[in-house]
C-alpha positions as CSV (number, residue, x, y, z in Angstrom):
1,X,-83.5,-152.1,89.7
2,X,-80.8,-150.3,87.7
3,X,-80.2,-146.6,88.2
4,X,-81.2,-144.4,85.3
5,X,-77.6,-143.9,84.2
6,X,-76.9,-147.7,84.3
7,X,-80.0,-148.5,82.2
8,X,-79.0,-145.8,79.7
9,X,-75.5,-147.3,79.5
10,X,-77.0,-150.7,78.7
11,X,-79.3,-149.2,76.0
12,X,-76.3,-147.3,74.5
13,X,-74.2,-150.5,74.3
14,X,-77.1,-152.4,72.7
15,X,-77.7,-149.7,70.1
16,X,-74.0,-149.1,69.2
17,X,-73.6,-149.9,65.5
18,X,-70.2,-151.6,66.3
19,X,-72.1,-154.3,68.2
20,X,-74.9,-155.0,65.7
21,X,-73.3,-158.2,64.5
22,X,-73.9,-159.8,68.0
23,X,-77.2,-161.4,68.9
24,X,-79.4,-159.2,71.1
25,X,-79.0,-161.4,74.2
26,X,-75.2,-161.3,73.8
27,X,-75.3,-157.5,73.6
28,X,-77.3,-157.3,76.8
29,X,-75.0,-159.8,78.5
30,X,-71.9,-157.9,77.5
31,X,-73.3,-154.5,78.5
32,X,-74.1,-155.7,82.0
33,X,-70.7,-157.5,82.2
34,X,-69.0,-154.2,81.3
35,X,-70.9,-152.4,84.1
36,X,-69.6,-155.0,86.6
37,X,-66.0,-154.8,85.3
38,X,-66.1,-151.0,85.5
39,X,-67.3,-151.1,89.1
40,X,-70.7,-149.5,88.3
41,X,-72.4,-152.5,89.9
42,X,-71.0,-153.5,93.3
43,X,-70.6,-157.2,94.3
44,X,-73.8,-158.5,95.9
45,X,-75.8,-155.8,94.1
46,X,-79.2,-157.2,93.0
47,X,-80.0,-157.1,89.3
48,X,-83.4,-156.2,88.0
49,X,-85.9,-159.0,87.6
50,X,-85.7,-160.4,84.0
51,X,-89.3,-159.4,83.4
52,X,-88.7,-155.8,84.5
53,X,-85.5,-155.4,82.6
54,X,-87.1,-156.8,79.5
55,X,-89.9,-154.3,79.7
56,X,-87.4,-151.4,80.2
57,X,-85.3,-152.5,77.2
58,X,-88.2,-153.4,75.0
59,X,-87.1,-157.0,74.4
60,X,-88.6,-160.4,75.3
61,X,-88.1,-161.9,78.8
62,X,-86.4,-165.0,77.2
63,X,-83.7,-162.6,75.7
64,X,-82.9,-161.2,79.1
65,X,-83.0,-164.7,80.7
66,X,-80.4,-165.9,78.0
67,X,-78.2,-162.9,78.9
68,X,-78.5,-163.7,82.7
69,X,-77.8,-167.3,82.0
70,X,-74.5,-166.5,80.2
71,X,-73.4,-164.1,83.0
72,X,-74.1,-166.8,85.5
73,X,-72.1,-169.4,83.5
74,X,-69.2,-167.0,83.4
75,X,-69.3,-166.4,87.1
76,X,-70.3,-162.7,87.0
77,X,-73.6,-163.1,88.7
78,X,-75.3,-165.5,91.2
79,X,-78.8,-166.8,90.9
80,X,-80.6,-167.7,94.0
81,X,-84.1,-169.1,94.3
82,X,-86.3,-166.5,96.0
83,X,-83.6,-163.8,95.8
84,X,-83.3,-163.3,92.1
85,X,-80.0,-162.5,90.4
86,X,-77.2,-160.5,92.0
87,X,-73.6,-159.6,91.2
88,X,-71.2,-162.3,92.4
89,X,-69.5,-161.8,95.7
90,X,-66.4,-163.5,94.4
91,X,-65.3,-160.6,92.3
92,X,-63.2,-158.7,94.8
93,X,-60.2,-158.8,92.5
94,X,-62.0,-157.3,89.5
95,X,-60.2,-153.9,88.7
96,X,-62.5,-151.0,89.3
97,X,-61.4,-148.2,87.0
98,X,-64.4,-145.9,87.6
99,X,-64.9,-145.5,83.9
100,X,-68.3,-145.8,82.2
101,X,-69.3,-146.8,78.7
102,X,-68.9,-143.7,76.5
103,X,-66.7,-141.9,79.0
104,X,-63.4,-140.4,77.8
105,X,-60.6,-142.6,79.0
106,X,-57.9,-141.1,81.3
107,X,-54.5,-140.6,79.7
108,X,-52.4,-143.8,79.9
109,X,-48.7,-144.0,80.2
110,X,-47.0,-145.7,77.3
111,X,-46.1,-149.4,77.7
112,X,-42.8,-150.3,79.0
113,X,-40.9,-151.8,76.0
114,X,-37.6,-153.5,75.6
115,X,-34.8,-151.5,74.1
116,X,-35.3,-153.3,70.8
117,X,-39.1,-152.8,71.0
118,X,-38.6,-149.1,71.7
119,X,-36.2,-148.8,68.8
120,X,-38.7,-150.5,66.5
121,X,-41.5,-148.2,67.6
122,X,-39.4,-145.0,67.5
123,X,-38.2,-145.7,63.9
124,X,-41.8,-146.0,62.8
125,X,-41.5,-149.2,60.8
126,X,-41.8,-149.4,57.0
127,X,-44.9,-147.8,55.5
128,X,-46.9,-149.7,52.8
129,X,-49.6,-148.2,50.7
130,X,-52.8,-150.3,50.7
131,X,-54.4,-148.0,48.2
132,X,-51.9,-146.4,45.8
133,X,-51.7,-142.6,46.1
134,X,-50.0,-140.6,43.3
135,X,-46.2,-140.7,43.5
136,X,-45.9,-143.3,46.2
137,X,-42.6,-145.0,45.3
138,X,-42.1,-148.7,44.6
139,X,-45.8,-149.4,43.8
140,X,-46.4,-151.5,40.7
141,X,-49.3,-151.2,38.3
142,X,-51.7,-154.0,39.2
143,X,-54.6,-153.1,36.9
144,X,-52.8,-154.7,33.9
145,X,-52.0,-158.0,35.7
146,X,-53.2,-161.1,33.9
147,X,-55.6,-162.1,36.6
148,X,-57.5,-164.6,34.5
149,X,-54.3,-166.5,33.8
150,X,-53.4,-166.5,37.5
151,X,-56.8,-167.7,38.4
152,X,-56.6,-170.5,35.8
153,X,-53.2,-171.7,37.1
154,X,-54.4,-171.6,40.7
155,X,-57.3,-173.8,39.7
156,X,-54.8,-176.2,38.1
157,X,-52.8,-176.2,41.3
158,X,-55.8,-177.0,43.4
159,X,-56.9,-179.8,41.1
160,X,-53.5,-181.4,40.9
161,X,-52.5,-181.1,44.6
162,X,-56.0,-181.2,46.3
163,X,-55.9,-181.0,50.0
164,X,-52.1,-181.3,50.1
165,X,-52.0,-177.7,49.0
166,X,-53.7,-176.8,52.3
167,X,-50.9,-178.1,54.5
168,X,-47.7,-176.5,55.7
169,X,-45.1,-175.6,53.2
170,X,-41.5,-176.7,53.8
171,X,-39.9,-173.8,55.6
172,X,-37.3,-173.3,52.8
173,X,-40.2,-173.1,50.3
174,X,-41.9,-175.3,47.7
175,X,-39.2,-177.0,45.5
176,X,-41.0,-176.1,42.2
177,X,-40.8,-172.4,43.1
178,X,-37.2,-172.6,44.3
179,X,-36.3,-174.2,41.0
180,X,-38.1,-171.6,39.0
181,X,-36.5,-168.8,41.0
182,X,-33.0,-170.3,40.5
183,X,-33.6,-170.5,36.7
184,X,-34.8,-166.9,36.6
185,X,-31.8,-165.5,38.6
186,X,-29.3,-167.5,36.5
187,X,-30.8,-166.5,33.1
188,X,-31.9,-162.9,33.7
189,X,-29.4,-161.8,36.4
190,X,-26.3,-163.8,35.6
191,X,-26.5,-165.4,39.0
192,X,-25.1,-168.7,40.3
193,X,-28.2,-170.3,41.9
194,X,-29.7,-173.7,42.5
195,X,-33.0,-174.7,44.0
196,X,-31.1,-175.9,47.1
197,X,-29.7,-172.4,47.7
198,X,-33.0,-170.6,47.5
199,X,-35.0,-169.6,50.6
200,X,-38.5,-168.5,49.9
201,X,-39.7,-165.7,52.2
202,X,-42.6,-163.2,52.5
203,X,-40.6,-160.1,51.5
204,X,-37.2,-158.6,51.0
205,X,-37.8,-156.8,54.4
206,X,-37.9,-160.2,56.1
207,X,-34.7,-161.2,54.3
208,X,-32.9,-158.1,55.6
209,X,-34.2,-158.8,59.1
210,X,-32.9,-162.4,58.9
211,X,-29.5,-161.2,57.7
212,X,-29.2,-158.7,60.6
213,X,-30.0,-161.2,63.2
214,X,-28.3,-164.3,61.9
215,X,-25.1,-162.8,60.5
216,X,-24.2,-160.1,63.0
217,X,-24.4,-159.4,66.8
218,X,-25.7,-156.2,68.4
219,X,-23.0,-153.5,68.3
220,X,-21.2,-154.9,65.3
221,X,-20.6,-152.7,62.3
222,X,-22.3,-152.9,58.8
223,X,-21.4,-150.7,55.9
224,X,-24.4,-149.1,54.2
225,X,-24.8,-146.8,51.2
226,X,-25.4,-143.2,51.8
227,X,-28.2,-142.4,51.0
228,X,-29.7,-145.8,51.6
229,X,-33.0,-147.7,51.4
230,X,-34.8,-146.8,54.6
231,X,-36.2,-150.3,55.2
232,X,-32.7,-151.8,55.3
233,X,-31.4,-149.2,57.7
234,X,-34.4,-149.6,60.0
235,X,-33.9,-153.4,60.0
236,X,-30.3,-153.1,60.9
237,X,-30.9,-150.4,63.5
238,X,-33.6,-152.5,65.2
239,X,-31.1,-155.4,65.4
240,X,-28.7,-153.2,67.3
241,X,-26.1,-153.0,64.5
242,X,-23.9,-150.0,64.0
243,X,-24.6,-148.7,60.5
244,X,-21.5,-147.0,58.9
245,X,-22.5,-144.8,55.9
246,X,-20.4,-145.0,52.8
247,X,-20.8,-142.1,50.3
248,X,-21.7,-142.5,46.6
249,X,-20.6,-140.9,43.4
250,X,-21.7,-141.4,39.8
251,X,-20.4,-145.0,39.8
252,X,-22.2,-146.1,43.0
253,X,-20.7,-146.8,46.4
254,X,-17.1,-145.7,46.9
255,X,-15.9,-149.2,47.7
256,X,-12.3,-148.1,48.3
257,X,-13.4,-146.5,51.5
258,X,-14.3,-149.9,53.0
259,X,-10.7,-151.1,52.8
260,X,-9.4,-147.8,54.1
261,X,-11.6,-148.1,57.2
262,X,-9.4,-149.5,60.0
263,X,-12.3,-150.8,62.1
264,X,-13.7,-154.2,61.2
265,X,-17.1,-154.6,59.7
266,X,-19.0,-157.9,59.4
267,X,-21.1,-157.0,56.3
268,X,-22.0,-154.5,53.6
269,X,-25.5,-153.7,52.3
270,X,-25.7,-152.6,48.6
271,X,-28.2,-152.1,45.8
272,X,-25.7,-152.3,43.0
273,X,-27.9,-152.7,39.9
274,X,-30.1,-149.7,40.6
275,X,-29.1,-147.9,43.7
276,X,-31.9,-146.7,46.0
277,X,-32.6,-143.8,45.8
278,X,-30.2,-142.3,43.3
279,X,-30.6,-144.9,40.5
280,X,-26.8,-145.2,39.9
281,X,-25.2,-148.5,38.9
282,X,-22.2,-149.9,40.8
283,X,-19.3,-150.1,38.3
284,X,-17.8,-153.5,37.5
285,X,-14.4,-152.7,39.0
286,X,-16.1,-151.7,42.2
287,X,-18.1,-154.9,42.3
288,X,-15.0,-156.9,41.9
289,X,-13.3,-154.8,44.6
290,X,-16.3,-155.4,46.9
291,X,-16.0,-159.1,46.4
292,X,-12.3,-159.0,47.2
293,X,-12.9,-157.0,50.3
294,X,-15.5,-159.5,51.5
295,X,-13.0,-162.4,50.8
296,X,-10.2,-160.8,52.7
297,X,-12.3,-159.7,55.7
298,X,-14.5,-162.8,55.7
299,X,-17.4,-160.4,55.6
300,X,-20.8,-160.8,53.9
301,X,-22.2,-158.8,51.0
302,X,-26.0,-158.3,51.3
303,X,-27.2,-157.6,47.7
304,X,-30.7,-156.2,47.4
305,X,-31.8,-156.5,43.7
306,X,-35.2,-155.0,44.4
307,X,-36.4,-153.9,40.9
308,X,-33.8,-155.0,38.4
309,X,-36.5,-156.4,36.1
310,X,-37.3,-152.9,35.0
311,X,-34.3,-151.6,33.1
312,X,-35.1,-149.3,30.2
313,X,-31.8,-149.0,28.3
314,X,-30.5,-152.4,27.3
315,X,-29.9,-155.3,29.7
316,X,-29.0,-154.6,33.4
317,X,-25.5,-155.5,34.6
318,X,-25.0,-158.9,36.1
319,X,-25.6,-159.3,39.8
320,X,-22.7,-159.3,42.3
321,X,-23.7,-162.8,43.5
322,X,-23.0,-164.2,40.0
323,X,-19.5,-162.7,40.1
324,X,-18.6,-163.9,43.6
325,X,-16.6,-167.1,43.4
326,X,-15.9,-167.0,47.1
327,X,-19.6,-167.4,48.1
328,X,-19.8,-164.4,50.4
329,X,-22.9,-162.8,48.8
330,X,-26.5,-163.1,49.9
331,X,-28.8,-162.2,47.0
332,X,-32.2,-160.8,47.8
333,X,-35.1,-160.6,45.4
334,X,-38.9,-160.0,45.5
335,X,-42.0,-160.4,43.5
336,X,-43.8,-157.6,45.3
337,X,-42.7,-155.0,42.7
338,X,-42.5,-157.2,39.6
339,X,-46.0,-158.8,40.1
340,X,-48.2,-157.4,42.8
341,X,-47.8,-156.5,46.5
342,X,-50.5,-158.8,47.8
343,X,-48.5,-161.9,46.6
344,X,-46.1,-161.5,49.6
345,X,-43.3,-163.6,48.2
346,X,-39.6,-162.7,48.3
347,X,-36.5,-164.8,48.4
348,X,-32.8,-165.1,49.1
349,X,-30.1,-167.0,47.2
350,X,-27.7,-168.1,49.9
351,X,-24.2,-169.4,50.1
352,X,-24.5,-173.2,50.8
353,X,-23.2,-172.8,54.4
354,X,-26.0,-170.3,55.3
355,X,-29.0,-172.3,53.9
356,X,-29.6,-174.4,57.1
357,X,-29.0,-171.5,59.6
358,X,-31.2,-169.1,57.7
359,X,-34.0,-171.7,57.2
360,X,-34.1,-172.6,60.9
361,X,-34.1,-168.9,61.9
362,X,-37.0,-168.3,59.4
363,X,-39.1,-170.9,61.3
364,X,-39.0,-168.6,64.3
365,X,-40.5,-165.6,62.4
366,X,-43.5,-167.0,60.5
367,X,-42.7,-170.7,59.8
368,X,-43.4,-170.9,56.1
369,X,-45.0,-169.1,53.1
370,X,-48.5,-170.2,52.0
371,X,-48.2,-173.2,49.6
372,X,-51.0,-172.2,47.1
373,X,-49.4,-168.9,46.0
374,X,-46.0,-170.5,45.8
375,X,-47.3,-173.3,43.6
376,X,-49.2,-170.9,41.4
377,X,-46.2,-168.6,41.0
378,X,-44.0,-171.5,40.1
379,X,-46.4,-172.5,37.3
380,X,-46.7,-168.8,36.3
381,X,-43.0,-168.7,35.8
382,X,-42.5,-172.1,34.2
383,X,-45.2,-171.3,31.6
384,X,-43.5,-168.0,30.6
385,X,-46.2,-165.7,31.9
386,X,-43.8,-164.0,34.3
387,X,-41.4,-163.0,31.6
388,X,-44.2,-161.8,29.4
389,X,-45.7,-159.7,32.1
390,X,-42.4,-158.1,33.0
391,X,-41.7,-157.2,29.4
392,X,-45.1,-155.7,29.0
393,X,-44.7,-153.6,32.3
394,X,-41.2,-152.6,31.3
395,X,-42.7,-150.9,28.2
396,X,-45.5,-149.3,30.2
397,X,-43.2,-148.0,32.9
398,X,-40.7,-146.6,30.5
399,X,-43.4,-144.5,28.9
400,X,-44.8,-143.4,32.2
401,X,-41.3,-142.4,33.4
402,X,-40.9,-140.1,30.3
403,X,-44.4,-138.7,30.9
404,X,-43.6,-137.8,34.5
405,X,-40.3,-136.2,33.5
406,X,-42.0,-134.1,30.9
407,X,-44.8,-133.0,33.4
408,X,-42.3,-132.0,36.0
409,X,-40.4,-129.9,33.4
410,X,-43.6,-128.2,32.3
411,X,-45.4,-127.6,35.6
412,X,-42.6,-127.8,38.3
413,X,-39.4,-127.0,36.4
414,X,-38.7,-123.9,38.5
415,X,-38.8,-125.8,41.8
416,X,-37.9,-129.5,41.0
417,X,-35.1,-131.0,39.0
418,X,-35.8,-134.6,38.0
419,X,-33.1,-137.2,37.4
420,X,-34.5,-139.5,34.8
421,X,-33.6,-143.0,35.9
422,X,-32.4,-145.8,33.5
423,X,-34.5,-148.2,35.4
424,X,-36.8,-148.7,38.4
425,X,-40.2,-147.4,39.3
426,X,-39.5,-144.0,40.9
427,X,-37.7,-140.8,39.9
428,X,-35.5,-138.8,42.3
429,X,-36.2,-135.0,42.1
430,X,-34.1,-132.4,43.9
431,X,-35.7,-129.4,45.5
432,X,-34.8,-125.9,44.2
433,X,-36.8,-123.6,46.3
434,X,-37.0,-122.2,49.9
435,X,-39.9,-124.4,51.0
436,X,-38.8,-127.0,53.6
437,X,-39.0,-130.6,52.4
438,X,-41.0,-131.8,55.4
439,X,-43.5,-129.0,55.0
440,X,-44.1,-129.9,51.3
441,X,-44.5,-133.6,52.2
442,X,-47.0,-132.9,54.9
443,X,-49.1,-130.5,52.7
444,X,-49.0,-132.9,49.7
445,X,-50.2,-135.8,51.8
446,X,-53.2,-133.8,52.9
447,X,-54.1,-133.3,49.2
448,X,-53.8,-137.1,48.5
449,X,-50.2,-137.2,47.2
450,X,-47.5,-139.3,48.7
451,X,-43.9,-138.1,48.5
452,X,-40.8,-139.8,50.0
453,X,-38.3,-137.2,51.1
454,X,-34.6,-137.7,50.0
455,X,-33.1,-136.0,53.0
456,X,-34.2,-138.7,55.4
457,X,-32.5,-141.3,53.4
458,X,-29.1,-139.7,54.0
459,X,-27.1,-140.9,57.1
460,X,-24.8,-137.9,57.0
461,X,-25.7,-134.3,56.9
462,X,-25.7,-132.2,53.7
463,X,-27.9,-134.4,51.5
464,X,-29.8,-132.4,48.8
465,X,-33.5,-132.1,49.8
466,X,-36.0,-133.4,47.3
467,X,-38.4,-136.3,46.7
468,X,-38.6,-139.8,45.3
469,X,-41.6,-139.8,43.0
470,X,-43.2,-143.1,41.9
471,X,-44.6,-143.4,38.4
472,X,-45.2,-147.1,37.8
473,X,-48.8,-147.4,39.2
474,X,-50.2,-144.2,37.6
475,X,-51.5,-143.5,34.1
476,X,-50.4,-140.4,32.3
477,X,-53.7,-138.8,32.9
478,X,-53.5,-139.6,36.6
479,X,-50.0,-138.2,36.8
480,X,-50.9,-135.0,35.0
481,X,-53.7,-134.3,37.5
482,X,-51.5,-135.1,40.4
483,X,-48.6,-132.9,39.1
484,X,-51.0,-130.0,38.8
485,X,-52.2,-130.6,42.4
486,X,-48.5,-130.6,43.5
487,X,-47.9,-127.4,41.6
488,X,-50.8,-125.8,43.6
489,X,-49.2,-127.0,46.8
490,X,-45.9,-125.3,45.9
491,X,-47.8,-122.1,45.0
492,X,-49.7,-122.1,48.3
493,X,-46.4,-122.5,50.2
494,X,-44.2,-120.2,48.2
495,X,-42.1,-118.1,50.6
496,X,-41.6,-114.3,50.2
497,X,-39.0,-113.2,47.7
498,X,-35.5,-112.9,49.0
499,X,-35.6,-116.0,51.2
500,X,-32.6,-118.3,51.4
501,X,-31.8,-121.5,49.7
502,X,-33.6,-124.8,49.8
503,X,-34.0,-126.3,53.3
504,X,-35.0,-129.7,54.6
């Protein structure tokens, strides 16, 4: 018969709400199996008779017999006529940790990771926001998305393609979507794209990871903007690249510094249409100089055009890829921000010589993107719904941008200075008080607000502390409530009079 503690362990396992989805006999079987694995039941130890255990647990004998039968089939117990059931004597190699169900586990040393694995874990990855929290940057408004239209188009796709839509997609992407993307880039961004040069991916983050691994070797240098998009830098760092920061001014990256650097670099990463996080636009003469630098050095330009659809003062400038006659530019775009994050579709427009290598490399990451969303998105774009949605959201976001700027001036004007962007979905705000940036971020998060610090986006020291505050996904009323909460955070953390200047 079980000891009292062993019987109570079985009862606790059976009654655990986390196990309620399992049939009762399976719960009993797994509870006894765990006792065996934990060393609480030695090999050769007799188990209670099924009738006795059933009475102790308040279940039918058939239920216990089913549990014993499964344990016997898996080799955990032996069943002998006249001797009943006992723990198998062939389990000498089963690890005996001495732990019991419900016991606090002993501290475990961290796993031994590769250098790349350790770098990935140390950098913390890129944080997404499953449920939008006020001021989280880069989050679009999804409540206004034309879901009924999307649903109707998806039904059309399934009716037209049938079970073929359930198969693998070509690794380069569905041709109809690649053609729609090429038309969009050419018309709206002044690009030079064809369906044959488009590679459909799950995200711009995947595109940057591919660029880092396919175009450069560990230890090679890549120029990056300073400050820079954190997802790009983490992708390059994880690939073992040496990121060389290039400072910005009011006209974007100071491209002249690339040519003045005597050490070779294989690539440069830029967000020229709407620099992340400052919002500046790379001047035309600098774009041309960047293209010439890439031609002379046979280097690559990685152009992230992450939110160019949302420009609030006239049309955005043409992309670098459309100006590059030497085909040294990789253009990255995404629908995560222009439509909705759950779509998980991004893309690259590649120089012809990179299409095959990038497509093959992509098959080692995730193989392909799901066909049904690709086909639906292609139809959504072809029928004009994409353009209509972007125009509607552009108007909504422009108003919300102005609302946020006004709220900051009214409620936080003494501690934050906003820079009203000409485009995009977030607003950079510099900090003008003595409260450390990190302290404010942590306290704001505990109140339900999400702020992205500016200091951490700088590769070099001396960056002005502050925040990047998203406004696209939040109504004016939601932003007003959130700004008032943030004002209370500042008041609660206000340092004594006479403290120094702003700190990180």
